[in-house]
Structure formats: C-alpha cells, structure tokens
DRENBASE-834584 format. One record per residue (C-alpha): residue in one letter; x, y, z. Coordinates in steps of 0.1 Angstrom, whole numbers, padded with zeros to 4 digits, always signed. Layout:
aXYZ
...
***
This chain:
x+0252+0719+0021
x+0266+0684+0015
x+0244+0655+0030
x+0263+0632+0053
x+0270+0596+0042
x+0243+0573+0057
x+0256+0552+0086
x+0258+0515+0078
x+0266+0485+0100
x+0300+0470+0093
x+0299+0441+0068
x+0314+0417+0093
x+0286+0423+0118
x+0259+0416+0091
x+0277+0384+0080
x+0281+0374+0116
x+0244+0379+0123
x+0234+0361+0091
x+0257+0332+0101
x+0242+0330+0136
x+0207+0330+0122
x+0216+0301+0098
x+0231+0282+0127
x+0199+0287+0147
x+0178+0271+0119
x+0205+0245+0109
x+0185+0215+0122
x+0157+0224+0097
x+0180+0225+0066
x+0170+0200+0039
x+0192+0213+0011
x+0224+0192+0011
x+0245+0217-0008
x+0235+0245+0016
x+0242+0222+0045
x+0277+0214+0033
x+0284+0251+0030
x+0272+0257+0065
x+0293+0228+0078
x+0324+0243+0062
x+0317+0276+0080
x+0313+0256+0113
x+0348+0240+0108
x+0363+0274+0097
x+0349+0290+0129
x+0361+0260+0150
x+0326+0253+0163
x+0324+0216+0156
x+0327+0209+0194
x+0299+0233+0203
x+0272+0214+0223
x+0245+0236+0207
x+0256+0233+0171
x+0267+0196+0169
x+0232+0181+0176
x+0217+0205+0150
x+0242+0194+0124
x+0233+0157+0131
x+0196+0165+0128
x+0202+0183+0094
x+0223+0155+0080
x+0196+0131+0091
x+0169+0151+0072
x+0191+0149+0041
x+0195+0111+0046
x+0233+0116+0050
x+0239+0093+0080
x+0276+0088+0073
x+0281+0126+0076
x+0260+0126+0108
x+0282+0099+0123
x+0313+0119+0115
x+0299+0150+0133
x+0291+0128+0163
x+0326+0112+0164
x+0343+0146+0164
x+0328+0157+0197
x+0352+0147+0225
x+0328+0146+0254
x+0293+0139+0240
x+0264+0146+0264
x+0229+0132+0266
x+0216+0158+0241
x+0241+0147+0214
x+0233+0110+0220
x+0196+0118+0217
x+0202+0136+0184
x+0221+0105+0171
x+0194+0081+0183
x+0167+0103+0168
x+0186+0104+0135
x+0189+0066+0133
x+0151+0062+0140
x+0142+0088+0113
x+0163+0069+0088
x+0147+0036+0097
x+0178+0022+0115
x+0164+0010+0148
x+0192-0014+0155
x+0218+0013+0152
x+0197+0036+0175
x+0197+0009+0202
x+0234+0004+0197
x+0239+0041+0203
x+0217+0038+0235
x+0238+0010+0248
x+0271+0028+0240
x+0257+0058+0259
x+0252+0037+0290
x+0287+0022+0287
x+0301+0057+0286
x+0283+0065+0319
x+0258+0090+0303
x+0224+0089+0319
x+0193+0089+0296
x+0166+0115+0299
x+0129+0114+0290
x+0136+0123+0254
x+0159+0093+0250
x+0132+0067+0257
x+0106+0086+0236
x+0129+0086+0206
x+0137+0049+0210
x+0100+0040+0213
x+0093+0056+0179
x+0114+0029+0163
x+0094+0000+0178
x+0066-0011+0154
x+0052-0046+0150
x+0045-0077+0172
x+0082-0087+0172
x+0090-0054+0191
x+0068-0062+0221
x+0096-0075+0243
x+0117-0044+0234
x+0089-0020+0243
x+0085-0039+0276
x+0122-0036+0283
x+0121+0002+0276
x+0090+0003+0300
x+0111-0013+0327
x+0139+0013+0322
x+0114+0041+0323
x+0101+0030+0357
x+0137+0024+0369
x+0148+0059+0360
x+0116+0075+0373
x+0103+0089+0340
x+0069+0072+0344
x+0057+0104+0362
x+0065+0124+0331
x+0033+0122+0311
x+0051+0126+0278
x+0069+0092+0282
x+0039+0070+0292
x+0020+0085+0262
x+0049+0074+0240
x+0047+0039+0256
x+0010+0036+0249
x+0016+0045+0213
x+0045+0020+0210
x+0025-0008+0227
x-0005-0002+0204
x+0017-0011+0173
x+0026-0045+0188
x-0007-0063+0182
x-0035-0074+0206
x-0011-0083+0234
x+0005-0049+0231
x-0029-0031+0232
x-0037-0050+0264
x-0004-0038+0280
x-0012-0003+0268
x-0047-0005+0285
x-0031-0016+0317
x-0006+0012+0316
x-0034+0037+0308
x-0055+0026+0337
x-0025+0029+0361
x-0016+0064+0351
x-0020+0090+0379
x-0024+0118+0354
x-0037+0117+0319
x-0040+0144+0293
x-0060+0144+0260
x-0031+0128+0242
x-0032+0098+0266
x-0069+0093+0259
x-0065+0098+0221
x-0036+0073+0220
x-0056+0047+0239
x-0087+0051+0217
x-0064+0048+0186
x-0049+0017+0200
x-0083+0000+0205
x-0094+0010+0170
x-0062-0005+0156
x-0072-0040+0168
x-0108-0035+0158
x-0123-0030+0193
x-0148-0003+0182
x-0172-0007+0212
x-0145-0003+0238
x-0130+0027+0219
x-0164+0044+0219
x-0169+0037+0256
x-0135+0054+0263
x-0145+0082+0240
x-0177+0088+0259
x-0158+0088+0292
x-0132+0115+0281
x-0133+0145+0303
x-0122+0167+0274
x-0121+0161+0237
x-0102+0178+0210
x-0105+0176+0172
x-0081+0146+0171
x-0105+0127+0195
x-0135+0133+0172
x-0116+0125+0140
x-0100+0094+0154
x-0134+0080+0164
x-0149+0091+0131
x-0121+0073+0112
x-0127+0041+0133
x-0164+0040+0122
x-0157+0047+0085
x-0130+0020+0084
x-0155-0005+0100
x-0180+0007+0072
x-0205+0017+0099
x-0214+0048+0079
x-0247+0055+0095
x-0231+0057+0130
x-0202+0077+0115
x-0227+0102+0100
x-0245+0106+0134
x-0211+0113+0151
x-0202+0137+0123
x-0234+0156+0128
x-0228+0160+0165
x-0192+0173+0162
x-0188+0207+0177
x-0162+0217+0151
x-0154+0200+0118
x-0122+0206+0100
x-0110+0194+0065
x-0099+0161+0081
x-0134+0154+0094
x-0150+0161+0060
x-0123+0141+0041
x-0128+0111+0064
x-0165+0110+0056
x-0160+0114+0019
x-0135+0086+0019
x-0158+0064+0040
x-0187+0068+0016
x-0164+0062-0014
x-0151+0030+0000
x-0187+0019+0009
x-0197+0025-0028
x-0221+0053-0020
x-0206+0079-0044
x-0238+0101-0044
x-0235+0107-0007
x-0197+0112-0010
x-0202+0138-0037
x-0229+0156-0017
x-0205+0160+0012
x-0177+0169-0011
x-0197+0197-0026
x-0208+0210+0008
x-0173+0212+0022
x-0165+0247+0033
x-0128+0242+0025
x-0112+0215+0003
x-0076+0205+0001
x-0056+0183-0023
x-0063+0152-0003
x-0101+0156-0005
x-0100+0162-0043
x-0078+0131-0047
x-0102+0109-0026
x-0132+0119-0047
x-0115+0115-0080
x-0100+0081-0070
x-0135+0071-0058
x-0150+0078-0092
x-0120+0061-0110
x-0123+0029-0089
x-0159+0025-0099
x-0152+0032-0135
x-0172+0065-0137
x-0150+0080-0164
x-0169+0113-0171
x-0173+0121-0134
x-0136+0114-0126
x-0123+0134-0156
x-0147+0162-0150
x-0136+0166-0114
x-0100+0163-0124
x-0104+0192-0148
x-0121+0212-0121
x-0093+0205-0097
x-0067+0217-0122
x-0088+0249-0130
x-0089+0256-0092
x-0051+0259-0094
x-0043+0229-0072
x-0009+0213-0079
x-0008+0176-0074
x+0020+0161-0052
x+0035+0126-0053
x+0008+0111-0031
x-0020+0125-0052
x-0005+0113-0085
x+0001+0078-0071
x-0034+0075-0055
x-0052+0085-0087
x-0031+0064-0110
x-0036+0034-0086
x-0073+0038-0089
x-0070+0040-0127
x-0049+0009-0127
x-0076-0010-0107
x-0105+0000-0130
x-0085+0001-0162
x-0095+0038-0167
x-0069+0046-0194
x-0085+0080-0204
x-0080+0095-0170
x-0046+0079-0166
x-0034+0095-0198
x-0047+0129-0187
x-0028+0125-0154
x+0003+0115-0174
x+0001+0148-0194
x+0000+0167-0161
x+0030+0148-0148
x+0050+0157-0179
x+0044+0194-0172
x+0053+0191-0135
x+0084+0187-0115
x+0076+0151-0108
x+0081+0137-0143
x+0114+0120-0132
x+0101+0110-0098
x+0105+0072-0093
x+0073+0067-0073
x+0052+0086-0098
x+0068+0068-0128
x+0062+0034-0110
x+0025+0042-0107
x+0024+0052-0144
x+0041+0019-0154
x+0016-0001-0133
x-0014+0018-0147
x-0003+0014-0183
x+0007-0023-0178
x-0026-0032-0161
x-0046-0013-0188
x-0028-0033-0216
x-0008-0004-0230
x+0026-0023-0227
x+0043-0001-0252
x+0036+0030-0231
x+0046+0012-0199
x+0079+0003-0215
x+0084+0038-0227
x+0080+0052-0191
x+0102+0023-0178
x+0130+0029-0203
x+0129+0067-0197
x+0132+0062-0159
x+0167+0074-0147
x+0165+0059-0112
x+0147+0025-0113
x+0140+0007-0081
x+0128-0029-0075
x+0091-0017-0077
x+0098-0004-0113
x+0111-0038-0124
x+0083-0057-0107
x+0056-0035-0122
x+0070-0041-0157
x+0076-0078-0152
x+0040-0083-0139
x+0026-0063-0168
x+0043-0085-0194
x+0034-0117-0175
x-0003-0107-0171
x-0007-0101-0209
x+0009-0133-0220
x+0044-0120-0228
x+0061-0146-0206
x+0094-0148-0225
x+0098-0110-0225
x+0091-0110-0188
x+0119-0136-0183
x+0143-0115-0205
x+0136-0085-0184
x+0142-0106-0152
x+0177-0115-0165
x+0184-0078-0173
x+0172-0068-0138
x+0197-0092-0122
x+0225-0080-0145
x+0219-0045-0133
x+0224-0057-0097
x+0188-0059-0084
x+0180-0088-0061
x+0144-0101-0067
x+0119-0103-0039
x+0088-0123-0034
x+0067-0100-0056
x+0092-0104-0085
x+0091-0142-0082
x+0053-0142-0083
x+0056-0123-0116
x+0081-0148-0129
x+0060-0178-0120
x+0029-0161-0136
x+0050-0155-0167
x+0059-0192-0169
x+0022-0200-0163
x+0008-0178-0190
x+0034-0191-0215
x+0031-0227-0206
x+0068-0230-0195
x+0063-0258-0170
x+0099-0270-0166
x+0112-0234-0162
x+0085-0226-0136
x+0094-0256-0115
x+0131-0247-0116
x+0123-0211-0106
x+0101-0222-0078
x+0126-0247-0062
x+0155-0222-0065
x+0136-0193-0048
x+0150-0199-0013
x+0184-0212-0024
x+0193-0185-0049
x+0173-0155-0036
x+0165-0162+0001
x+0128-0160-0006
x+0106-0186+0013
x+0077-0196-0010
x+0043-0183+0002
x+0007-0191-0007
x+0009-0170-0039
x+0040-0188-0052
x+0024-0222-0045
x-0008-0211-0062
x+0012-0201-0094
x+0031-0234-0095
x+0000-0255-0089
x-0019-0236-0116
x+0010-0240-0140
x+0011-0278-0133
x-0026-0281-0137
x-0027-0262-0170
x+0002-0282-0183
x-0016-0315-0178
x+0001-0326-0145
x-0032-0326-0126
x-0022-0354-0101
x+0011-0336-0094
x-0008-0303-0088
x-0032-0321-0065
x-0004-0337-0045
x+0015-0304-0042
x-0016-0287-0029
x-0022-0314-0004
x+0014-0316+0009
x+0024-0279+0008
x+0035-0265+0042
x+0009-0237+0042
x-0028-0241+0043
x-0041-0241+0007
x-0069-0215+0002
x-0100-0216-0020
x-0082-0201-0050
x-0057-0230-0050
x-0083-0257-0049
x-0103-0238-0075
x-0073-0238-0097
x-0069-0276-0093
x-0106-0281-0100
x-0102-0260-0132
x-0074-0283-0143
x-0096-0313-0136
x-0122-0298-0159
x-0097-0290-0186
x-0082-0325-0186
x-0114-0344-0177
x-0100-0358-0144
x-0134-0368-0130
x-0123-0389-0100
x-0098-0363-0088
x-0125-0336-0092
x-0146-0354-0065
x-0117-0352-0040
x-0111-0316-0047
x-0148-0307-0043
x-0148-0325-0009
x-0118-0303+0002
x-0134-0272-0011
x-0166-0281+0007
x-0148-0278+0040
x-0135-0243+0032
x-0167-0229+0016
x-0197-0253+0022
x-0222-0229+0006
x-0203-0220-0025
x-0222-0231-0056
x-0193-0224-0079
x-0175-0256-0072
x-0207-0276-0078
x-0212-0258-0112
x-0176-0267-0122
x-0181-0303-0111
x-0214-0305-0131
x-0195-0293-0162
x-0168-0319-0156
x-0194-0347-0154
x-0211-0334-0185
x-0179-0334-0205
x-0174-0370-0195
x-0210-0379-0204
x-0220-0388-0169
x-0255-0373-0170
x-0267-0391-0138
x-0242-0373-0117
x-0249-0340-0135
x-0286-0343-0124
x-0275-0350-0088
x-0252-0320-0087
x-0279-0298-0102
x-0303-0309-0074
x-0276-0301-0048
x-0271-0266-0063
x-0308-0259-0060
x-0308-0271-0023
x-0280-0245-0015
x-0302-0218-0028
x-0273-0195-0038
x-0266-0198-0075
x-0231-0192-0088
x-0227-0155-0095
x-0225-0148-0132
x-0193-0134-0147
x-0195-0099-0160
x-0177-0081-0188
x-0169-0044-0191
x-0170-0024-0223
x-0158+0012-0226
x-0182+0031-0249
x-0182+0069-0253
x-0160+0072-0221
x-0185+0052-0201
x-0181+0017-0187
x-0209-0007-0196
x-0213-0039-0177
x-0231-0069-0191
x-0236-0106-0183
x-0247-0137-0201
x-0282-0132-0217
x-0283-0097-0203
x-0315-0079-0213
x-0309-0046-0194
x-0299-0026-0225
x-0328-0008-0242
x-0317-0022-0276
x-0308-0057-0263
x-0331-0074-0289
x-0313-0058-0318
x-0279-0066-0302
x-0287-0103-0299
x-0301-0104-0335
x-0267-0090-0347
x-0248-0116-0326
x-0269-0144-0342
x-0262-0131-0377
x-0224-0129-0369
x-0227-0165-0356
x-0244-0177-0388
x-0218-0159-0410
x-0190-0176-0390
x-0206-0210-0395
x-0208-0204-0433
x-0171-0193-0433
x-0158-0222-0412
x-0153-0247-0441
x-0135-0220-0461
x-0112-0211-0432
x-0106-0248-0425
x-0095-0253-0461
x-0071-0224-0459
x-0056-0238-0427
x-0051-0272-0445
x-0032-0255-0473
***
C-alpha cells in the first residue's frame, strides 16, 4: 500500500507568517542590511503608511544610526499620529540630537497633535546638564498643563532630568518629590541618586532609611554612594546588612577598595564572590595594573582567559587605560595579543586605547604601528599620537602629524592644542608656541583654558622669558593655579631670577600656605645666587611649617615587579652594596671626564 504524501502548509503561508514575525520584531533590528531588505518588503506590500509598522521602522533605523532613512519613513506617512511623533522624538534623543527632538515636538503641536505621557518622558531623556534646567522646568509646566503629573512615570522622569541639572536642579527634584501624592520605589531611588550626584550623602541615607520598601537598586545605589565618597567602613557595614547581594553589589565593593588602595580587601571580596562577570574581572585587573602590581595583574588576566571570558570593548579600554597610567607595558602587550585574536582588532576605541598605552609607556614605534594600521581614525586617535610624541620630546614629529591631521580634514580641539603647545615646550619652539596659542580661537574656535595658559607660561619660562611668563600668569583671564605659579618659580630657579621668585612665592603662599615645596625651591634659588643669609631664613621657615617637601620617587621594573626608591633610600636589603657601586661609577666618570672633554674639543 502506498503511503500518502505528507500534508504541508502552502509556501506563501509560511513566507507570510515569517514576514509578519519579522515585522513584529522590526524595531529591535540592528543589522542595516537586513533592515533594508525588510524595508523593501514593506514598500512592496504597500505597508509604509501602516501606523503600526512606520514607528517600528523609525526605531530600527535609529538603532542603526541611520537618521536620514528614519526621516524619510516619517515624511512618507500622510497623517502622522502621536505614536509616530514619539518614535521620531525618541530616535533623535537616542542619536544625541536633542534640538531636532524639540523641533519635532514643536512641529507636532503646530499640526494639532496632542502629546501624551511618553512624549514628555522621551524629551526629558535628552536634558542633561545645568544649561538644560530652564528646559526641564518648561517641560514640567507642560506636564502639569496636560495633567500628566498624576501619571507616576512622568514625575519620575522629571526627578531624573532635574537631578542632572546641578544643585539647583536637585532642589527642584526634591520639591517635586515631596509634593508627589503617590511614590513608587523608582521615585525614591531616583531621589536618592539625585542627592548622591551632588554629594549630599547624609540626606540620601536619611531618605534611604525612610523608604517603605527597598529593592536591589536602592541598596546598590546607596552602596555606590559610600564607595565613591571613599567611606569604605560604612559601605562594608551596609554591604553586610544587605538582604540580597547581586554581582553589582560585590563589584561595587571590589571597585571601592581598589580605588581606596586596599587591594588585599578587594581581592578577598573578589575571591569570595559567588558569581563573577566580565566587569568584576576587569575592575580587579585594572586595580592591580594601576598600582603597578605586574605579577598579580598578569596572573589574574591569564586566569580570566582560562575561564573562557571574552573581553568586550569596555574591558579592553579599561585595562589598557590602567596600563597606560602605571606604564605596565608587559600586561599591555599581552592584552594587545588578545585583541589581535579577537573581533575588536579594527575597533577604533580599542586601537585608541592601545595607541595611548604604548605612547605613555614610551613605545612610540608600536604606537605608530597601531596608528598607521587604523582604518577609521577619529580625533582621539590623532590626539593620543600627538600627545605621545610631544611627551617624549619629539616635538617636530608631533607638529608634522598635526599638519597631516588637518590635511585629512580633522578639526583640532582643545586636547589637540594642549598637545601642540606641549610639543613646542619640549622642543624649545618658543615663537611657534606663541603663534599657535594666539591663533587658537581665531583659526580653530577654541578658547584658551588653564592648561593652554600653563603650557605657554612654561614654554616662556624655559625659554628665558621669565618676566613675560610672570606677567602672562598675572594678567590671564582665568585664575592661575598652583601648577602655573610652580612653573614660573621653576623658571626663576633655572634663570636665577631672585627678585621675581620672591613675588611668585608670595602668590603661591596665598594658594597653598603650608606647602614646603615652594620654600625649598626658593632656598635653592638663593643658594645658586650665593645669598646664604636668605637660605638660612628659608630653612627656618620650612622647619616652622613642620611639613617637609615630599621626596620625589623613581620606579624601576625588575623581574616584572615595580621597585620604588627615593633619594638616599635604605629600604633595600642590599642598599649598602648598591651605594658602593654607585660611588665606584661616580669615581670612574670623574676619571673619564678629562678624556671625554678632550674628545668633545676635537
């Protein structure tokens, strides 16, 4: 007997169902090629006017950063409703275009379309910073006018937006919070977060204790506040009393102890964690790297790789930044090897972190290799390379790279120009530095800040223009800081400008009256001028302060470990033999000095 052919659904039904499923999830699509194919099917099916599909298309194009395409979808709908306008407003906010979002809002009102509660919540997400306070207040007025202040979702969004507008905004948020008839846990959490953002830890804790119900966010927010304030003992007490701890709670504590420098406690908590994620591993490795603990950092990095964790962009950047700060080249190279085997080897953010790490560690050839191999450079790439060259005395190469950057169509920003002024400073290009400084605003629209003035003043001082440096520091439109006056004092010492050094010290005394460093520098200036009476007076003043100038320390990498030592340091077990060797080298150099002098004469 012949078996009947199995019954199958018609192909067109399967395709139709597949298409409908794709349309349902259209707003989550992040693949631009797939999105374009779907949009072609939408046009083929004549669904571009559909009020359900059009907002989803706008959301999808927004996720793919294709705002021109999103605007085309919006413009093709003849009678847009509030949902379509909301989709467009949300798309602009997501793509950091708040002015276009508000323009869409005003256009909606002109067309007679009434906003709903989502409209204001989306607009509020685009308001961040003190300059937005008046706009948030305006939205608040509209919320009350339209009667949405009874919808708890909207006041919660208002509290969050106010909290990002500085101290005045937080006060407005507190007033709104107190006046709310109904509050949920999000309202309380938002208000606590707002208070912590302006550093009001005691008021935040008071509110936390008053909460009728707390969730994990409440506990973690308060915990984060204490760790950021470096009150680790209170943070630990709170951590111990938590009814439930998640990976965020543990990571917050590990991060807090790392920042406080207590790596033993951080590692103890890290080892006790019931569950670790990539963020926790990154925090602990970065903590070791920042403190120069090479073996611990590399050992933990190897363990993380063995555990099968794949690093993402944030993890790579965080670890490389820590390596750059401490100069931990060995870990940086290992991370680079991992990047080469990963999908992020062409990622601009990751490559920028590599350039910065190699440049700060003095491996300029490797930094250049990464820079030249980068397919998509941004301004950060150029800035990292320029700063690296400037920092290590390659001023002319930094300037050449600056010209190349401009030729490729990049407009320098304030960071670039700090690097250029540093390049002129380290190479002694006084005239060029002056020209760049005074052309900043005219040519590039960058108003000089304290860092730019500091670079120019240091350049003038080192170049022998000590009086000009002093006058510029005195007349600059911004308040000169301790570093600027310290730079002028260093120039006074270099060029033996004794009288000017007295004036600089008087100005420094107003900023840091108990800083013995300025007195030490002044003592050296008097000594170089042979004024021993004033040297004795300054030494007595230093003793009366009771806080000696902190000795400078040097770092030496030996067997993958950082060794720190200061002048006349006796902490090493073999310090006697070390100093004997140093003395012998000194004696040999003295014997060789007449010979080398003769060679130089020839």
